[in-house]
N, C-alpha and C positions, 0 to 999 in steps of 0.2 A: 574720366571724366568725360570724356567725347561721347562715346556711351550713352553717361547719364544726361547729358544736356542734347543729345539729338539723336536716341533711336526712342524712339517707340514702343510698346513690344505689347502684346494682350488681346488685339481687336483684327476679328476676322481681316480678309485682305480686302474688301468692298466697303469696312468703315474707318480707314484713314481717310486724313485731309488731304486736301496734295497740301499745306505743305508742312504736315508731317511727312513726305512721303521728299517734299525739299529739304528737310534736316535731313533725312538719309540720303541723298546727294551731299550736302555740303560735311555728314561724318566719310562718305568715301573718299571723298577731296582730304579734307583733313586727314584721316588719318594712314591714308598715303602718302601724304605730307612730313606724320609724326615719321616714317615710317623708316622712310628717306630722309630723315635727318638725321636720325640713329644711326641706322647705318654708317652713313661718310661720316659723322663722328668719331661712330665708335672705330673705325677703318686706318682716318685719321690718329686718333690713339695709338694701336697698335703700331702703326708703321711709324712714328713719332718713340712710342719703348723701343722698338726695334732696334733703330738706328742709330738712339743715347746707351743701348749695350752696345753696341760696336762700336764705338768711341770712347767704350774702357774697357777695349778688346772682351768683351765676355761673348759666347755665341748667341746669335739669336737667327731663327730661322725667318720671323718677321724684316726684321734688320737686311739680311741675306738676298732676300724674294725683291725686296724694292732696291738693293742695289743690283743687281742683275738684272729686275726691268728695266734699269736706268739703265743698263751696257748694254742689253741686247739691241733695245729696240734706238740707238742711239742717240737718245740725249743727251750721254755723257760723250758724246764722242766730242775730240778734240785732236785732231792727231789720228793714231795708230792707236787701237783698241789695246787695253794693259794688261799689259800677264802678269805681270808681279800683284801677289795679292794685295801691299804693302799701297798699291793704285786704288787699287778699292774704297777701301778702307781709310783715305786720308780725308781728313776733316773738311776740306773745304768738298770733295769730293759727294764726303756722305750727307751733306747739306745739300748741293745742290740736287743728289736721288732725291731726299725726304721735297723739297719745293717743291719736285718737279712731280711726286708724286700727290702732297696736299695738289697742287695744280690739276690734277688729273680727275681727284675725285671732286674737286669743285666745277670741273665740265660735263656731271653728269645733272642727266634733267628728266627723271621720274628715279624710281627705284626700281625698273623691270626684272628680270631676271638675268640679262644679259652685264646690267650694266652691272652689276651685284657679282654675279662674276667673275671678272674683269676686275672690280676694285681688288680680291682676295684673293684671286690667283698671282697679283702681280706681290701678294707679302708674304708666297709663299705656301700656301695651301692648294694644296696634289689633286689634282680633276678627280682621282678616285675616289677623294674622301668628300667632294660637298654631295649633299642630297638633291639628287634634282627635280622632288618636292618640294621642294621651299621655294626655286627658282620658276619650278612652271607656277605656283601662286601667286609669287611676286608678277611673274608676265600677264598674270589672268585680271588681278586686285588693279597692276598698271592699264592693260587695257580698260578694265570701267573705268579708272579713273580720271584717262582722258575722255570715253563718253561723257562723263558725269561732270567735265570741267572747259569742255570743246563744242558739243553740240548738245544742240536743241534736241532734247531727248523728251519722248510721248512717251508719259505714267504707262498708257493703258497697253504697251508693247514692250518695256525695255523695266520699269521698274518691277523689282521682288518688294515682298515683306519687306518694310524697316530692321525690323531684328536680324535675315538675309545677311545682311551688308555687314552686320557683328561679327556675325556666325564667319562671315571671311576672312578676317580680318584676326578670330582669335584663333584660325587655323594653321595663321604663322605664327603668331608669338613663340610655340613650341620650336617650331623649326626654326627660329630666329635665335634662340636660345640653344640650340645645340652649337647655329655655327659662333653665337659669340666665345661660351666657353675653346671653339676649334681655335679661335684667333688667338686669347687668353694663352694656350697652351704654343703659339711663334712667336710667343716672344720666349719665353722663358729658354727656351733654345731651336 
């Protein structure tokens, strides 16, 4: 929908109007915001599902990942580090771990590669399973979003064709789908 409303195509670069370039900048900012919202929602969903499985005494890599992150980072410290596995899975401890994770998701501002990596590793995704291409693409998108949102952009020096804005986002989508499938698998085991 954003592409249809904001990206004008089929012109030579010098034929785009200033308002068409402004719409492309708006697309850059809004598309980045949509990707951020999607990634954050998905991470929260996976964390909740993982914790719910643990509450039912079912294995969940996502749930264990959240609890491990919670304990290792000291979020769950109330005295000595728990040694009994039951201490990690009490209803109260699981709720605390989930709340801390949700709070960490809410503290991200912009969805650069580093932000997303931190969120998914906390869910139990192994670093070796991550496609660096996704994180590089998100970093590039975050940098260009920052320019569009926070800097006065001189069109002659920094603007690309509006369609290039779409192609940048389009390149991220299949990589995000792969990550989404990996996140779904985390809940089951």
